[in-house]
Kinemage of the C-alpha trace (Angstrom):
@kinemage 1
@onewidth
@group {chain A} dominant
@subgroup {mainchain}
@vectorlist {calphas} color= white
{ca unk a 1} P -10.350 17.362 -44.433
{ca unk a 2} L -10.650 21.149 -44.361
{ca unk a 3} L -7.965 22.645 -42.303
{ca unk a 4} L -8.756 24.907 -39.233
{ca unk a 5} L -7.969 28.018 -41.196
{ca unk a 6} L -10.790 27.136 -43.687
{ca unk a 7} L -13.440 27.263 -40.566
{ca unk a 8} L -12.007 30.421 -39.301
{ca unk a 9} L -14.071 33.520 -38.774
{ca unk a 10} L -12.742 36.275 -41.156
{ca unk a 11} L -12.493 39.852 -39.907
{ca unk a 12} L -11.931 42.516 -42.631
{ca unk a 13} L -9.800 45.220 -41.307
{ca unk a 14} L -9.599 48.521 -43.025
{ca unk a 15} L -6.798 50.659 -41.695
{ca unk a 16} L -4.406 53.808 -42.364
{ca unk a 17} L -1.612 53.056 -44.403
{ca unk a 18} L 0.822 54.202 -41.835
{ca unk a 19} L -0.331 51.170 -39.749
{ca unk a 20} L 0.633 48.837 -42.383
{ca unk a 21} L 3.759 47.485 -40.817
{ca unk a 22} L 2.519 47.376 -36.937
{ca unk a 23} L -0.946 46.025 -37.778
{ca unk a 24} L 0.133 43.322 -39.896
{ca unk a 25} L 2.135 42.357 -37.243
{ca unk a 26} L -0.465 42.651 -34.678
{ca unk a 27} L -3.028 40.578 -37.081
{ca unk a 28} L -0.446 37.830 -36.992
{ca unk a 29} L -0.156 37.843 -33.039
{ca unk a 30} L -4.304 37.846 -32.931
{ca unk a 31} L -4.573 35.012 -35.227
{ca unk a 32} L -1.934 32.847 -33.432
{ca unk a 33} L -3.395 34.145 -29.912
{ca unk a 34} L -7.038 32.836 -31.473
{ca unk a 35} L -5.644 29.373 -32.156
{ca unk a 36} L -6.368 29.690 -36.064
{ca unk a 37} L -10.228 30.403 -35.285
{ca unk a 38} L -9.963 33.844 -36.348
{ca unk a 39} L -8.395 35.387 -39.896
{ca unk a 40} L -7.834 38.727 -40.398
{ca unk a 41} L -7.939 40.157 -44.223
{ca unk a 42} L -6.418 43.634 -44.037
{ca unk a 43} L -6.857 46.425 -46.370
{ca unk a 44} L -4.582 49.531 -46.076
{ca unk a 45} L -4.632 52.932 -47.668
{ca unk a 46} L -5.561 56.763 -46.792
{ca unk a 47} L -8.033 56.945 -44.205
{ca unk a 48} L -10.113 59.247 -45.756
{ca unk a 49} L -10.493 56.993 -48.841
{ca unk a 50} L -11.063 54.081 -46.839
{ca unk a 51} L -13.869 56.175 -45.130
{ca unk a 52} L -15.652 56.630 -48.371
{ca unk a 53} L -15.181 52.819 -49.452
{ca unk a 54} L -17.091 52.041 -46.245
{ca unk a 55} L -19.608 54.457 -46.925
{ca unk a 56} L -20.241 53.051 -50.529
{ca unk a 57} L -20.693 49.575 -48.854
{ca unk a 58} L -17.372 47.791 -48.804
{ca unk a 59} L -17.427 44.974 -46.333
{ca unk a 60} L -15.070 46.461 -43.668
{ca unk a 61} L -15.672 45.172 -39.981
{ca unk a 62} L -12.878 47.320 -38.451
{ca unk a 63} L -11.755 50.809 -39.296
{ca unk a 64} L -8.606 51.680 -37.814
{ca unk a 65} L -8.049 55.535 -38.692
{ca unk a 66} L -5.022 57.888 -38.697
{ca unk a 67} L -7.343 60.402 -37.329
{ca unk a 68} L -10.492 60.488 -35.362
{ca unk a 69} L -12.464 62.457 -37.700
{ca unk a 70} L -13.466 59.669 -40.378
{ca unk a 71} L -14.411 57.055 -37.861
{ca unk a 72} L -16.492 59.815 -35.908
{ca unk a 73} L -18.226 60.596 -39.408
{ca unk a 74} L -19.228 56.901 -39.786
{ca unk a 75} L -20.417 56.987 -35.966
{ca unk a 76} L -22.818 59.914 -36.728
{ca unk a 77} L -23.988 58.310 -39.769
{ca unk a 78} L -25.205 55.586 -37.466
{ca unk a 79} L -22.632 52.948 -39.199
{ca unk a 80} L -20.680 51.858 -36.152
{ca unk a 81} L -21.572 48.995 -33.831
{ca unk a 82} L -19.594 50.274 -30.568
{ca unk a 83} L -17.683 53.403 -29.504
{ca unk a 84} L -14.882 55.656 -31.021
{ca unk a 85} L -11.656 54.477 -29.377
{ca unk a 86} L -8.092 56.317 -29.542
{ca unk a 87} L -5.794 53.517 -29.945
{ca unk a 88} L -2.416 54.936 -30.793
{ca unk a 89} L -0.918 57.955 -31.214
{ca unk a 90} L 1.855 59.790 -33.823
{ca unk a 91} L 3.365 63.086 -34.607
{ca unk a 92} L 4.890 64.819 -37.475
{ca unk a 93} L 8.396 64.631 -38.875
{ca unk a 94} L 10.091 66.218 -41.792
{ca unk a 95} L 12.197 63.928 -44.151
{ca unk a 96} L 14.915 66.187 -45.696
{ca unk a 97} L 17.116 64.971 -48.683
{ca unk a 98} L 20.588 63.788 -48.128
{ca unk a 99} L 22.597 66.847 -48.972
{ca unk a 100} L 20.192 69.424 -47.323
{ca unk a 101} L 21.598 71.321 -44.145
{ca unk a 102} L 18.613 71.594 -41.733
{ca unk a 103} L 17.964 71.444 -38.082
{ca unk a 104} L 14.652 71.469 -35.776
{ca unk a 105} L 15.215 74.864 -35.098
{ca unk a 106} L 15.678 75.753 -38.646
{ca unk a 107} L 12.963 73.402 -40.112
{ca unk a 108} L 10.400 76.282 -40.377
{ca unk a 109} L 12.356 78.512 -42.332
{ca unk a 110} L 13.549 75.586 -44.385
{ca unk a 111} L 9.927 74.983 -45.355
{ca unk a 112} L 9.632 78.401 -46.109
{ca unk a 113} L 12.681 79.119 -48.211
{ca unk a 114} L 11.242 79.388 -51.671
{ca unk a 115} L 13.966 77.414 -53.526
{ca unk a 116} L 13.014 74.359 -51.348
{ca unk a 117} L 10.160 71.977 -52.590
{ca unk a 118} L 7.885 71.035 -49.718
{ca unk a 119} L 5.789 67.986 -49.972
{ca unk a 120} L 2.991 66.754 -48.108
{ca unk a 121} L 0.108 63.945 -48.348
{ca unk a 122} L -3.403 65.155 -49.485
{ca unk a 123} L -6.012 66.796 -47.021
{ca unk a 124} L -9.265 64.945 -46.522
{ca unk a 125} L -8.219 61.928 -48.484
{ca unk a 126} L -5.213 61.254 -45.853
{ca unk a 127} L -4.868 62.619 -42.517
{ca unk a 128} L -1.552 63.267 -42.689
{ca unk a 129} L -2.047 65.869 -45.064
{ca unk a 130} L -4.634 67.457 -42.884
{ca unk a 131} L -2.006 67.554 -40.061
{ca unk a 132} L 0.500 69.060 -42.252
{ca unk a 133} L -1.774 71.856 -43.003
{ca unk a 134} L -2.599 71.995 -38.969
{ca unk a 135} L 1.011 72.446 -38.517
{ca unk a 136} L 1.006 75.354 -41.329
{ca unk a 137} L -1.499 77.296 -39.281
{ca unk a 138} L 0.519 76.646 -36.077
{ca unk a 139} L 3.362 78.000 -37.930
{ca unk a 140} L 1.669 81.442 -38.188
{ca unk a 141} L 1.917 82.293 -34.679
{ca unk a 142} L 5.669 81.806 -34.972
{ca unk a 143} L 6.189 83.841 -38.234
{ca unk a 144} L 3.395 86.227 -39.848
{ca unk a 145} L 2.743 84.921 -43.167
{ca unk a 146} L 3.770 81.522 -42.546
{ca unk a 147} L 0.443 79.923 -43.086
{ca unk a 148} L -0.226 81.398 -46.631
{ca unk a 149} L 3.306 80.774 -47.956
{ca unk a 150} L 3.298 77.052 -46.725
{ca unk a 151} L -0.072 76.339 -47.885
{ca unk a 152} L 0.651 77.949 -51.361
{ca unk a 153} L 3.934 76.012 -51.995
{ca unk a 154} L 2.981 72.569 -50.603
{ca unk a 155} L 3.107 69.859 -52.867
{ca unk a 156} L 0.442 67.376 -52.495
{ca unk a 157} L 2.123 64.241 -53.629
{ca unk a 158} L 1.023 61.131 -51.701
{ca unk a 159} L -2.607 59.864 -50.420
{ca unk a 160} L -4.976 61.328 -53.026
{ca unk a 161} L -7.136 59.287 -55.384
{ca unk a 162} L -4.866 60.583 -58.111
{ca unk a 163} L -1.613 60.303 -56.519
{ca unk a 164} L 0.999 59.050 -58.454
{ca unk a 165} L 2.060 55.717 -57.084
{ca unk a 166} L 5.317 54.111 -55.827
{ca unk a 167} L 6.278 51.216 -57.666
{ca unk a 168} L 5.306 48.013 -55.997
{ca unk a 169} L 7.034 47.321 -52.649
{ca unk a 170} L 8.455 50.541 -52.323
{ca unk a 171} L 7.888 52.627 -49.595
{ca unk a 172} L 6.178 55.684 -50.984
{ca unk a 173} L 7.951 58.216 -49.145
{ca unk a 174} L 11.460 56.754 -49.504
{ca unk a 175} L 10.510 56.860 -53.322
{ca unk a 176} L 9.207 60.521 -53.313
{ca unk a 177} L 12.792 61.456 -51.606
{ca unk a 178} L 14.729 58.945 -53.930
{ca unk a 179} L 12.996 60.711 -56.719
{ca unk a 180} L 13.779 64.041 -55.775
{ca unk a 181} L 9.941 64.910 -56.020
{ca unk a 182} L 10.521 67.066 -52.869
{ca unk a 183} L 13.224 68.455 -50.827
{ca unk a 184} L 11.601 68.246 -47.563
{ca unk a 185} L 8.542 66.157 -46.954
{ca unk a 186} L 6.092 66.205 -43.762
{ca unk a 187} L 4.875 62.952 -42.718
{ca unk a 188} L 4.173 60.678 -39.632
{ca unk a 189} L 7.530 59.855 -37.533
{ca unk a 190} L 6.503 56.554 -37.801
{ca unk a 191} L 6.515 56.836 -41.686
{ca unk a 192} L 9.554 58.810 -41.677
{ca unk a 193} L 11.647 55.855 -39.872
{ca unk a 194} L 10.037 53.314 -42.374
{ca unk a 195} L 11.418 55.477 -45.247
{ca unk a 196} L 14.906 55.912 -43.813
{ca unk a 197} L 15.153 51.970 -43.404
{ca unk a 198} L 14.956 51.595 -46.998
{ca unk a 199} L 16.673 55.186 -48.132
{ca unk a 200} L 19.396 55.203 -45.284
{ca unk a 201} L 20.659 58.567 -46.769
{ca unk a 202} L 17.337 60.289 -46.356
{ca unk a 203} L 17.436 62.623 -43.048
{ca unk a 204} L 14.828 62.758 -40.484
{ca unk a 205} L 14.234 66.139 -38.897
{ca unk a 206} L 11.991 66.183 -35.716
{ca unk a 207} L 9.278 69.393 -35.392
{ca unk a 208} L 9.765 71.605 -32.497
{ca unk a 209} L 7.420 71.353 -30.038
{ca unk a 210} L 5.767 74.725 -30.608
{ca unk a 211} L 5.241 73.640 -34.398
{ca unk a 212} L 4.444 69.988 -34.114
{ca unk a 213} L 0.955 68.399 -34.228
{ca unk a 214} L -0.050 65.330 -32.463
{ca unk a 215} L -2.122 62.728 -34.456
{ca unk a 216} L -4.514 60.666 -32.396
{ca unk a 217} L -5.532 57.196 -34.221
{ca unk a 218} L -9.330 56.147 -33.953
{ca unk a 219} L -11.121 52.717 -34.283
{ca unk a 220} L -14.209 51.641 -34.361
{ca unk a 221} L -16.125 48.416 -35.080
{ca unk a 222} L -18.703 48.589 -37.540
{ca unk a 223} L -22.613 47.576 -37.182
{ca unk a 224} L -23.380 44.015 -37.868
{ca unk a 225} L -19.781 42.984 -37.782
{ca unk a 226} L -18.771 39.221 -36.868
{ca unk a 227} L -18.074 38.630 -33.009
{ca unk a 228} L -14.382 38.285 -33.828
{ca unk a 229} L -14.288 41.907 -35.196
{ca unk a 230} L -15.077 43.279 -31.613
{ca unk a 231} L -12.294 40.623 -30.418
{ca unk a 232} L -9.730 41.950 -32.606
{ca unk a 233} L -10.450 45.714 -31.438
{ca unk a 234} L -10.030 44.521 -27.760
{ca unk a 235} L -6.920 42.841 -28.865
{ca unk a 236} L -5.263 45.930 -30.364
{ca unk a 237} L -6.294 47.768 -27.357
{ca unk a 238} L -4.206 45.185 -25.115
{ca unk a 239} L -1.013 44.852 -23.772
{ca unk a 240} L 0.645 42.662 -26.637
{ca unk a 241} L -0.663 44.790 -29.437
{ca unk a 242} L 0.138 47.975 -27.633
{ca unk a 243} L 3.476 46.715 -27.428
{ca unk a 244} L 3.735 46.027 -31.371
{ca unk a 245} L 2.594 49.573 -31.859
{ca unk a 246} L 5.006 50.930 -29.713
{ca unk a 247} L 7.674 48.780 -31.053
{ca unk a 248} L 7.050 50.655 -34.490
{ca unk a 249} L 6.963 54.161 -33.083
{ca unk a 250} L 3.391 54.559 -32.029
{ca unk a 251} L 2.321 56.384 -28.618
{ca unk a 252} L -0.018 54.702 -26.305
{ca unk a 253} L -3.592 54.139 -26.951
{ca unk a 254} L -6.479 55.166 -24.440
{ca unk a 255} L -6.065 51.999 -22.488
{ca unk a 256} L -2.438 51.812 -22.984
{ca unk a 257} L -1.402 54.760 -20.842
Protein backbone atom coordinates (compact mmCIF):
# COMPACT_ATOMS: atom_id res chain seq x y z
CA UNK A 1 0.00 0.00 0.00
CA UNK A 2 1.35 3.39 -1.00
CA UNK A 3 1.99 5.92 1.74
CA UNK A 4 0.17 9.23 2.02
CA UNK A 5 3.40 10.98 0.96
CA UNK A 6 3.41 9.05 -2.31
CA UNK A 7 0.07 10.69 -3.16
CA UNK A 8 1.22 14.12 -2.00
CA UNK A 9 1.08 17.06 -4.37
CA UNK A 10 4.64 18.27 -4.87
CA UNK A 11 5.52 21.97 -4.86
CA UNK A 12 8.82 23.02 -6.42
CA UNK A 13 10.22 25.95 -4.43
CA UNK A 14 13.13 27.94 -5.86
CA UNK A 15 14.52 30.22 -3.16
CA UNK A 16 17.46 32.47 -2.38
CA UNK A 17 20.36 30.76 -0.63
CA UNK A 18 20.06 33.13 2.32
CA UNK A 19 16.63 31.61 2.98
CA UNK A 20 17.81 28.00 3.17
CA UNK A 21 17.70 27.55 6.95
CA UNK A 22 14.47 29.49 7.42
CA UNK A 23 12.48 28.12 4.48
CA UNK A 24 13.58 24.54 5.13
CA UNK A 25 11.90 24.91 8.52
CA UNK A 26 8.92 26.69 6.96
CA UNK A 27 8.52 23.90 4.39
CA UNK A 28 8.50 21.27 7.14
CA UNK A 29 5.82 23.22 9.00
CA UNK A 30 3.78 23.57 5.80
CA UNK A 31 3.94 19.83 5.13
CA UNK A 32 2.96 19.07 8.71
CA UNK A 33 0.11 21.56 8.52
CA UNK A 34 -1.10 19.88 5.34
CA UNK A 35 -1.25 16.47 6.96
CA UNK A 36 1.14 14.92 4.46
CA UNK A 37 -0.96 15.90 1.46
CA UNK A 38 1.62 18.37 0.16
CA UNK A 39 5.37 18.03 -0.25
CA UNK A 40 7.95 20.74 -0.91
CA UNK A 41 11.03 20.16 -3.04
CA UNK A 42 13.33 23.13 -2.48
CA UNK A 43 16.19 24.38 -4.64
CA UNK A 44 18.35 27.10 -3.09
CA UNK A 45 20.88 29.36 -4.79
CA UNK A 46 21.65 32.93 -5.94
CA UNK A 47 18.38 34.55 -6.96
CA UNK A 48 19.63 35.79 -10.32
CA UNK A 49 20.88 32.37 -11.32
CA UNK A 50 17.60 30.77 -10.19
CA UNK A 51 15.65 33.29 -12.26
CA UNK A 52 17.73 32.34 -15.30
CA UNK A 53 16.97 28.66 -14.70
CA UNK A 54 13.25 29.43 -14.55
CA UNK A 55 13.54 31.38 -17.81
CA UNK A 56 15.26 28.35 -19.33
CA UNK A 57 12.28 26.18 -18.44
CA UNK A 58 13.13 24.56 -15.12
CA UNK A 59 9.88 23.55 -13.35
CA UNK A 60 9.64 26.01 -10.46
CA UNK A 61 6.25 26.62 -8.88
CA UNK A 62 7.13 29.26 -6.25
CA UNK A 63 10.07 31.66 -6.57
CA UNK A 64 11.25 33.34 -3.36
CA UNK A 65 13.96 35.86 -4.22
CA UNK A 66 16.28 37.99 -2.09
CA UNK A 67 15.08 41.02 -4.03
CA UNK A 68 12.01 42.14 -5.98
CA UNK A 69 13.81 42.75 -9.29
CA UNK A 70 14.28 39.14 -10.35
CA UNK A 71 10.67 38.03 -9.67
CA UNK A 72 9.39 41.25 -11.27
CA UNK A 73 11.28 40.36 -14.40
CA UNK A 74 9.38 37.07 -14.52
CA UNK A 75 6.11 38.93 -13.90
CA UNK A 76 6.92 41.27 -16.81
CA UNK A 77 7.57 38.23 -19.02
CA UNK A 78 4.10 36.88 -18.21
CA UNK A 79 5.47 33.91 -16.27
CA UNK A 80 3.70 34.65 -12.96
CA UNK A 81 0.34 33.28 -11.95
CA UNK A 82 -0.21 35.88 -9.25
CA UNK A 83 1.09 39.15 -7.81
CA UNK A 84 4.60 39.88 -6.56
CA UNK A 85 4.59 40.00 -2.75
CA UNK A 86 7.26 41.11 -0.31
CA UNK A 87 7.40 38.33 2.30
CA UNK A 88 10.54 39.16 4.30
CA UNK A 89 13.15 41.85 4.82
CA UNK A 90 16.86 41.84 5.51
CA UNK A 91 19.80 44.24 5.67
CA UNK A 92 23.55 44.18 5.31
CA UNK A 93 26.17 43.45 7.95
CA UNK A 94 29.93 43.06 7.62
CA UNK A 95 31.91 40.03 8.67
CA UNK A 96 35.38 40.89 9.94
CA UNK A 97 38.32 38.62 10.56
CA UNK A 98 38.78 37.81 14.27
CA UNK A 99 41.91 39.93 14.84
CA UNK A 100 40.67 43.05 13.04
CA UNK A 101 39.76 46.07 15.17
CA UNK A 102 36.72 47.65 13.51
CA UNK A 103 33.51 49.29 14.75
CA UNK A 104 30.28 50.32 13.04
CA UNK A 105 31.42 53.95 13.01
CA UNK A 106 34.79 52.98 11.55
CA UNK A 107 33.52 50.43 9.03
CA UNK A 108 33.64 52.71 5.99
CA UNK A 109 37.26 53.67 6.72
CA UNK A 110 38.12 50.00 7.15
CA UNK A 111 36.48 49.09 3.84
CA UNK A 112 38.44 51.87 2.14
CA UNK A 113 41.75 50.81 3.71
CA UNK A 114 43.93 49.70 0.76
CA UNK A 115 45.59 47.10 2.97
CA UNK A 116 42.29 45.32 3.73
CA UNK A 117 40.57 42.98 1.26
CA UNK A 118 36.84 43.61 0.91
CA UNK A 119 34.62 40.75 -0.25
CA UNK A 120 31.10 40.82 -1.65
CA UNK A 121 28.80 38.51 -3.54
CA UNK A 122 28.37 38.86 -7.31
CA UNK A 123 26.03 41.60 -8.58
CA UNK A 124 23.30 40.59 -11.04
CA UNK A 125 23.72 36.90 -10.20
CA UNK A 126 23.13 37.38 -6.46
CA UNK A 127 21.17 40.34 -5.01
CA UNK A 128 23.53 40.44 -2.01
CA UNK A 129 26.15 41.74 -4.43
CA UNK A 130 23.77 44.35 -5.80
CA UNK A 131 22.95 45.53 -2.29
CA UNK A 132 26.67 45.79 -1.48
CA UNK A 133 27.24 47.96 -4.53
CA UNK A 134 24.21 50.07 -3.57
CA UNK A 135 25.94 50.57 -0.22
CA UNK A 136 29.01 51.80 -2.11
CA UNK A 137 26.80 54.40 -3.79
CA UNK A 138 25.55 55.59 -0.41
CA UNK A 139 29.14 55.77 0.82
CA UNK A 140 29.85 58.47 -1.76
CA UNK A 141 27.60 60.87 0.18
CA UNK A 142 29.70 60.28 3.29
CA UNK A 143 33.13 60.42 1.66
CA UNK A 144 33.92 61.76 -1.80
CA UNK A 145 35.50 59.14 -4.03
CA UNK A 146 34.33 56.24 -1.86
CA UNK A 147 32.09 54.67 -4.49
CA UNK A 148 34.79 54.31 -7.13
CA UNK A 149 37.34 53.12 -4.59
CA UNK A 150 35.02 50.46 -3.14
CA UNK A 151 33.79 49.24 -6.52
CA UNK A 152 37.39 49.03 -7.69
CA UNK A 153 38.61 46.93 -4.78
CA UNK A 154 35.59 44.71 -4.08
CA UNK A 155 36.33 41.01 -4.53
CA UNK A 156 33.24 39.24 -5.87
CA UNK A 157 33.81 35.96 -4.07
CA UNK A 158 30.40 34.27 -3.88
CA UNK A 159 27.10 33.92 -5.72
CA UNK A 160 28.38 33.98 -9.29
CA UNK A 161 28.17 31.19 -11.87
CA UNK A 162 31.93 30.63 -11.63
CA UNK A 163 32.47 31.44 -7.94
CA UNK A 164 34.65 29.05 -5.98
CA UNK A 165 32.34 26.85 -3.93
CA UNK A 166 32.67 26.11 -0.24
CA UNK A 167 33.12 22.44 0.66
CA UNK A 168 29.86 20.49 1.08
CA UNK A 169 28.14 21.25 4.36
CA UNK A 170 30.14 24.43 4.99
CA UNK A 171 28.63 27.88 5.39
CA UNK A 172 30.10 29.79 2.42
CA UNK A 173 30.70 33.00 4.37
CA UNK A 174 32.35 31.28 7.33
CA UNK A 175 34.50 29.41 4.80
CA UNK A 176 35.48 32.63 3.01
CA UNK A 177 36.53 34.22 6.29
CA UNK A 178 38.21 31.11 7.71
CA UNK A 179 40.30 30.67 4.57
CA UNK A 180 41.18 34.39 4.69
CA UNK A 181 39.94 35.16 1.20
CA UNK A 182 38.78 38.52 2.60
CA UNK A 183 39.40 40.64 5.67
CA UNK A 184 35.90 42.11 5.52
CA UNK A 185 32.87 40.66 3.77
CA UNK A 186 29.51 42.34 3.16
CA UNK A 187 26.53 40.00 3.35
CA UNK A 188 23.04 39.81 4.81
CA UNK A 189 22.84 40.04 8.57
CA UNK A 190 21.07 36.66 8.57
CA UNK A 191 24.00 35.12 6.68
CA UNK A 192 26.42 36.75 9.12
CA UNK A 193 24.66 35.09 12.05
CA UNK A 194 24.90 31.68 10.37
CA UNK A 195 28.58 32.26 9.61
CA UNK A 196 29.29 33.19 13.21
CA UNK A 197 27.43 30.10 14.40
CA UNK A 198 29.88 27.98 12.39
CA UNK A 199 32.91 30.18 13.09
CA UNK A 200 32.39 31.81 16.52
CA UNK A 201 35.58 33.87 16.28
CA UNK A 202 34.43 35.85 13.24
CA UNK A 203 33.12 39.31 14.07
CA UNK A 204 29.78 40.76 12.96
CA UNK A 205 29.93 44.52 12.40
CA UNK A 206 26.61 46.29 12.04
CA UNK A 207 26.39 48.89 9.29
CA UNK A 208 25.42 52.38 10.40
CA UNK A 209 22.02 53.61 9.21
CA UNK A 210 23.46 56.28 6.88
CA UNK A 211 25.29 53.55 4.96
CA UNK A 212 23.01 50.53 5.19
CA UNK A 213 20.79 49.17 2.46
CA UNK A 214 17.51 47.37 3.13
CA UNK A 215 16.66 44.20 1.25
CA UNK A 216 13.06 43.40 0.35
CA UNK A 217 12.50 39.71 -0.47
CA UNK A 218 9.90 39.15 -3.20
CA UNK A 219 7.87 36.03 -3.98
CA UNK A 220 5.71 34.92 -6.88
CA UNK A 221 3.75 31.81 -7.79
CA UNK A 222 4.57 30.78 -11.35
CA UNK A 223 1.93 30.39 -14.02
CA UNK A 224 0.31 26.93 -14.27
CA UNK A 225 1.67 25.88 -10.86
CA UNK A 226 -0.43 23.36 -8.91
CA UNK A 227 -2.93 24.65 -6.35
CA UNK A 228 -0.59 23.63 -3.54
CA UNK A 229 1.91 26.28 -4.74
CA UNK A 230 -0.56 29.05 -3.90
CA UNK A 231 -1.16 27.33 -0.57
CA UNK A 232 2.57 27.41 0.16
CA UNK A 233 2.82 31.10 -0.77
CA UNK A 234 -0.08 31.94 1.54
CA UNK A 235 1.52 29.89 4.31
CA UNK A 236 4.82 31.79 3.93
CA UNK A 237 2.91 35.05 4.40
CA UNK A 238 1.05 33.73 7.45
CA UNK A 239 1.82 34.01 11.12
CA UNK A 240 3.51 30.64 11.68
CA UNK A 241 5.96 31.07 8.81
CA UNK A 242 6.60 34.72 9.61
CA UNK A 243 7.51 33.72 13.17
CA UNK A 244 10.04 31.23 11.78
CA UNK A 245 11.51 33.87 9.47
CA UNK A 246 11.74 36.31 12.38
CA UNK A 247 13.50 33.68 14.49
CA UNK A 248 16.10 33.41 11.73
CA UNK A 249 16.66 37.18 11.75
CA UNK A 250 14.41 38.35 8.92
CA UNK A 251 12.06 41.32 9.15
CA UNK A 252 8.34 41.02 8.53
CA UNK A 253 6.89 40.81 5.05
CA UNK A 254 3.93 42.82 3.80
CA UNK A 255 1.26 40.84 5.62
CA UNK A 256 3.31 40.33 8.78
CA UNK A 257 3.81 43.97 9.72
